FIBALUM-662630 format. One record per residue: residue in one letter; x, y, z of N, C-alpha, C in turn. Coordinates in steps of 0.2 Angstrom, whole numbers. Layout:
<rs>
 resn  n_xx  n_yy  n_zz ca_xx ca_yy ca_zz  c_xx  c_yy  c_zz
    A     X     Y     Z     X     Y     Z     X     Y     Z
...
</rs>
This chain:
<rs>
 resn  n_xx  n_yy  n_zz ca_xx ca_yy ca_zz  c_xx  c_yy  c_zz
    X   239   -14   283   245   -11   285   244    -5   290
    X   246    -5   296   245     1   300   248     7   297
    X   245    13   298   248    19   296   249    24   301
    X   255    27   301   258    31   306   257    39   303
    X   255    43   307   256    50   306   262    53   309
    X   267    55   305   273    57   308   274    64   307
    X   276    68   312   278    75   312   286    75   313
    X   289    79   309   296    80   310   300    76   305
    X   297    73   300   301    68   296   307    71   292
    X   308    77   291   313    80   288   319    81   293
    X   318    80   299   323    82   304   328    76   305
    X   333    77   309   339    72   310   336    65   313
    X   332    66   318   328    61   322   322    58   318
    X   319    63   315   313    61   311   314    57   305
    X   320    58   302   322    54   296   323    47   298
    X   326    46   303   328    39   306   321    36   308
    X   317    40   311   310    37   313   306    34   306
    X   307    38   301   303    37   295   306    30   292
    X   313    30   292   316    24   289   315    18   293
    X   315    18   300   314    12   304   306    10   303
    X   302    15   303   295    13   303   293    10   296
    X   296    12   291   295     9   284   298     2   284
    X   304     1   287   307    -5   288   303   -10   292
    X   299    -8   297   295   -12   301   288   -14   298
    X   287   -11   292   281   -13   288   275    -8   289
    X   277    -2   292   271     3   293   271     7   286
    X   265     9   285   264    15   280   264    21   284
    X   267    26   281   268    32   285   265    38   281
    X   262    43   284   260    49   282   264    54   285
    X   268    58   281   272    63   284   269    70   283
    X   268    74   288   265    80   287   271    85   288
    X   273    88   282   279    92   282   278    99   278
    X   281   104   281   280   111   278   283   111   271
    X   288   108   269   291   108   262   293   101   260
    X   288    98   256   289    91   254   295    90   250
    X   298    96   247   304    95   243   310    93   247
    X   310    94   254   315    92   258   315    85   260
    X   310    81   258   309    74   259   310    70   253
    X   316    67   253   319    64   246   317    57   246
    X   314    54   251   312    46   250   306    46   246
    X   305    41   241   300    40   237   298    32   237
    X   294    30   241   292    23   242   284    23   242
    X   281    17   240   274    17   240   270    18   247
    X   274    16   252   271    16   259   271    23   262
    X   274    27   258   275    34   261   270    39   257
    X   266    43   261   262    48   259   264    54   262
    X   266    59   257   268    66   260   263    71   259
    X   261    74   265   256    79   265   259    86   266
    X   258    91   262   261    98   263   257   101   268
    X   260   104   273   256   108   278   260   109   285
    X   256   111   290   260   113   296   256   109   302
    X   259   106   306   255   103   312   252   108   317
    X   254   115   316   251   120   320   244   122   317
    X   243   120   311   236   121   307   232   115   308
    X   226   116   312   221   111   313   219   108   307
    X   217   112   302   215   109   295   220   104   292
    X   226   106   292   231   102   289   232    95   293
    X   232    96   300   232    90   304   226    85   303
    X   220    88   302   214    84   301   215    80   294
    X   218    83   289   219    80   283   224    75   283
    X   229    76   286   235    71   287   233    65   291
    X   229    66   296   227    61   301   222    56   297
    X   219    57   292   214    53   289   218    46   287
    X   215    41   290   217    34   288   223    32   293
    X   225    36   297   231    34   302   228    30   308
    X   233    26   311   231    22   317   235    24   323
    X   240    29   322   244    31   327   248    37   325
    X   251    41   330   254    47   329   261    46   332
    X   266    49   329   273    50   332   275    57   330
    X   277    60   335   280    67   334   287    68   336
    X   291    70   332   298    71   333   300    79   332
    X   295    83   333   295    90   332   300    94   337
    X   303    99   334   307   103   339   303   110   340
    X   304   112   346   301   119   348   304   125   344
    X   311   125   344   314   130   340   320   127   337
    X   323   131   332   329   128   329   335   128   334
    X   340   125   332   346   124   337   349   131   338
    X   350   135   333   353   142   334   348   146   338
    X   342   146   337   337   149   342   337   147   349
    X   338   141   350   338   138   356   344   140   361
    X   350   140   357   356   142   361   357   149   362
    X   353   153   358   353   160   359   351   163   365
    X   353   169   367   351   172   373   347   178   371
    X   346   179   365   342   185   362   334   184   364
    X   331   189   366   324   188   368   320   187   362
    X   315   182   363   311   180   357   304   180   360
    X   299   180   356   292   178   358   291   171   356
    X   290   167   361   290   159   360   284   157   356
    X   285   153   351   280   151   346   275   146   349
    X   276   143   354   272   137   357   270   132   352
    X   275   130   348   274   126   342   272   119   345
    X   275   116   350   273   110   352   266   109   356
    X   265   115   359   258   115   363   253   115   358
    X   254   120   353   249   121   348   248   114   344
    X   253   111   342   253   105   338   249   100   342
    X   251    99   348   248    94   352   240    95   353
    X   238   101   354   231   103   354   227   101   348
    X   230   102   342   227   101   336   227    93   335
    X   233    90   337   233    82   336   228    79   341
    X   227    81   347   222    78   351   215    79   349
    X   214    85   346   207    86   343   206    81   337
    X   211    81   333   210    77   327   210    69   329
    X   214    67   334   213    60   336   207    58   339
    X   204    63   343   197    62   346   192    61   340
    X   192    65   335   187    65   330   188    59   326
    X   194    56   325   195    51   320   196    44   324
    X   196    44   330   196    38   334   203    35   335
    X   208    39   334   215    37   335   217    37   342
    X   220    32   344   221    31   352   228    32   354
    X   233    30   350   240    29   352   245    35   349
    X   249    38   354   253    43   352   260    43   355
    X   265    43   352   272    43   355   275    50   353
    X   277    54   358   280    60   357   287    61   360
    X   291    65   356   298    66   359   298    72   364
    X   301    71   369   302    76   374   310    76   376
    X   311    77   382   319    77   384   319    76   392
    X   325    74   394   326    74   401   327    81   403
    X   324    83   409   324    90   412   317    93   411
    X   313    89   407   306    92   407   302    90   412
    X   298    94   415   293    92   420   296    89   426
    X   293    84   429   296    80   435   303    77   434
    X   306    77   428   312    75   427   318    80   428
    X   316    86   429   321    92   430   326    90   435
    X   325    87   441   331    85   445   336    81   443
    X   334    77   437   339    72   435   343    74   429
    X   342    81   427   346    84   422   352    86   425
    X   358    85   422   364    88   425   364    95   426
    X   368    98   431   368   105   433   370   109   427
    X   374   107   422   376   111   417   370   112   412
    X   366   107   411   360   107   407   355   112   410
    X   354   111   416   349   116   420   351   123   419
    X   358   124   420   360   131   419   359   134   412
    X   361   129   407   360   131   400   352   133   399
    X   348   129   401   341   131   401   339   137   404
    X   341   139   409   340   145   413   342   151   409
    X   348   151   406   352   156   403   350   158   396
    X   347   153   392   346   154   385   339   152   383
    X   337   153   377   330   151   375   328   144   375
    X   333   140   378   331   133   379   325   133   384
    X   325   139   388   319   139   393   312   139   390
    X   312   142   384   305   141   380   304   134   377
    X   310   131   375   309   124   372   307   120   378
    X   309   120   384   307   116   389   300   117   391
    X   298   124   391   292   126   393   287   123   388
    X   289   123   382   284   120   377   283   113   377
    X   289   109   379   289   102   380   284   101   386
    X   285   105   391   281   103   397   273   104   396
    X   272   109   392   265   111   390   262   105   386
    X   266   102   381   263    97   377   262    90   381
    X   267    89   386   266    83   391   260    84   395
    X   259    90   397   253    91   402   246    89   398
    X   246    91   392   240    90   387   240    83   386
    X   245    79   385   245    72   384   242    68   390
    X   245    70   396   243    67   402   236    68   404
    X   232    73   401   225    74   403   221    71   397
    X   224    68   392   220    67   386   216    60   386
    X   218    55   391   215    49   391   217    44   385
    X   222    46   381   224    42   376   230    37   378
    X   232    33   374   237    29   375   244    32   373
    X   247    36   378   252    40   376   259    37   379
    X   264    39   375   271    37   378   275    44   377
    X   279    46   382   283    52   381   290    49   382
    X   294    50   376   301    48   376   305    54   378
    X   309    53   384   314    58   387   321    56   386
    X   324    57   380   331    55   379   336    60   383
    X   342    58   384   347    62   386   351    65   380
    X   357    66   380   361    69   375   360    65   369
    X   358    68   363   358    64   357   364    64   353
    X   366    58   350   372    57   346   369    55   339
    X   374    55   334   373    52   327   376    46   326
    X   378    42   331   381    36   331   377    31   327
    X   380    27   322   376    22   319   375    15   322
    X   380    13   326   380     7   329   376     7   336
    X   371     2   336   366     2   341   370    -1   348
    X   368     2   353   371    -1   360   365    -4   363
    X   365    -4   370   360    -7   374   356    -1   377
    X   349    -1   376   345     4   378   345     4   386
    X   345    10   389   345    11   396   339    15   398
    X   334    12   402   328    15   404   328    17   411
    X   327    23   413   327    25   420   321    30   421
    X   319    31   427   313    35   429   316    40   434
    X   317    39   440   319    43   445   326    43   446
    X   330    43   441   337    43   441   340    45   435
    X   346    48   435   349    51   429   352    45   426
    X   351    43   419   353    38   416   361    39   415
    X   364    33   414   372    33   413   373    28   408
    X   377    29   403   380    35   401   375    40   399
    X   377    47   399   373    52   397   373    53   389
    X   371    48   386   370    49   378   366    43   376
    X   363    45   370   359    40   366   359    42   359
    X   360    37   354   360    38   347   353    40   345
    X   352    44   340   346    45   337   343    39   334
    X   347    35   332   345    28   329   341    24   334
    X   344    24   340   341    20   346   335    23   348
    X   335    30   348   328    33   350   323    32   345
    X   324    32   339   319    31   334   317    24   334
    X   321    19   336   319    12   337   314    12   343
    X   316    15   348   312    15   354   305    18   353
    X   304    23   349   298    27   348   293    23   344
    X   296    20   338   292    16   334   290     9   337
    X   295     6   341   293     0   344   288     1   350
    X   287     7   352   282     8   357   275     8   355
    X   274     8   348   268     7   345   265     0   345
    X   270    -5   346   268   -12   346   267   -15   353
    X   269   -12   358   268   -15   365   266   -10   370
    X   264   -12   376   261    -8   380   265    -6   386
    X   271    -8   386   276    -7   392   277     0   394
    X   277     5   390   278    11   392   272    16   391
    X   266    13   390   260    17   390   259    21   396
    X   257    27   396   256    32   402   263    33   406
    X   268    32   402   275    33   406   279    38   402
    X   284    41   405   289    46   402   296    43   404
    X   298    38   401   305    35   403   311    40   401
    X   316    40   405   322    43   403   326    38   399
    X   329    40   393   332    35   389   339    37   388
    X   344    32   388   351    32   387   353    26   383
    X   359    25   382   361    20   378   368    18   380
    X   369    11   382   376     9   384   379     5   378
    X   385     7   377   389     4   371   389    -4   373
    X   389    -8   367   389   -15   368   397   -17   368
</rs>
């Protein structure tokens, strides 16, 4: 049974990633800061207490894994929308450095990570109001952190996939996945459930290896 190392399992998207991965027959190791926040208890799930920004914790959690999925956030939602000056924690960049080090040591090749439309070369395809929000709030640090982790991945030589969703919703009903590259996807929304499916499914095929697709969802 293939085993996934999952970051962000206690988040809104991460919880759906965990559920879908388990339903698809994967074993999952979830590296979480507070295991009490993870209420699922099944034999295929191993919970490791620790932080992905700590290399020793990542090495410990990576043992026996065949792939990595990251659904981490750079900042909390409140911190991201704030205009209050902060010292950026570089959570995603630090996590990615630790992850790539541990993957190289343990021979793990495939990684799927969560990013966003507007990061890196997809900046022109983010709507004007989104670009304005990034410039005026601490979202600028969120997107800088996403850009840094993407650059590390691109230089890694691994089998990476970068998922760049548009606006996330909590809709339960799945629609049709929309994949674009040099074009703003429409409609400008995708459910977390659809995103989770895309990320886990990207472990099983090579269609999006070394690509950073912009992801949306069309209602059926």
